[in-house]
C-alpha positions, 0 to 999 in steps of 0.5 A: 742163648747161643744159636748155631747157624752152621750147616750140619752134614748128615753122616750117612749120606754126606749131604747138608741137613735141611731145617724147617723155617717159617717166615711171618709176613703181612701185606703191608702197613694197610693190612697190619692186622692179618699176618700169615706164614710161608714155610721153607726147607733150607740149610740156614735161616739166611737161605730161607730168607733168600728164597722168600725174597726171591719169591716176593720179587718174582711175583712182584708182591708188596709185603712186610717180613716180620719174623723168621723162625727155625723149628727145633724138633727136639724141643718142639718149639720155634726158635727166633732168627728175626735178627737176620731180617735187617741184614743183607742176604 
């Protein structure tokens, strides 16, 4: 499956389209049984991860980022973008 990560423009308003992303995380190796989600609206998965990492840094939290997914409104399912976690944001 090829996933397009380009930013789409809305033809009516000439603005970039925002997508819903969810990032699964836990509080570290000691709390591996309890996973939670943060939700972000962003243009790309890279931008959502950037927001997530800035929030972690600002609040001085220690956590593991496990996955990132984008919601596909047409298929009504979450699409995996977790390959981006280990790349530089």
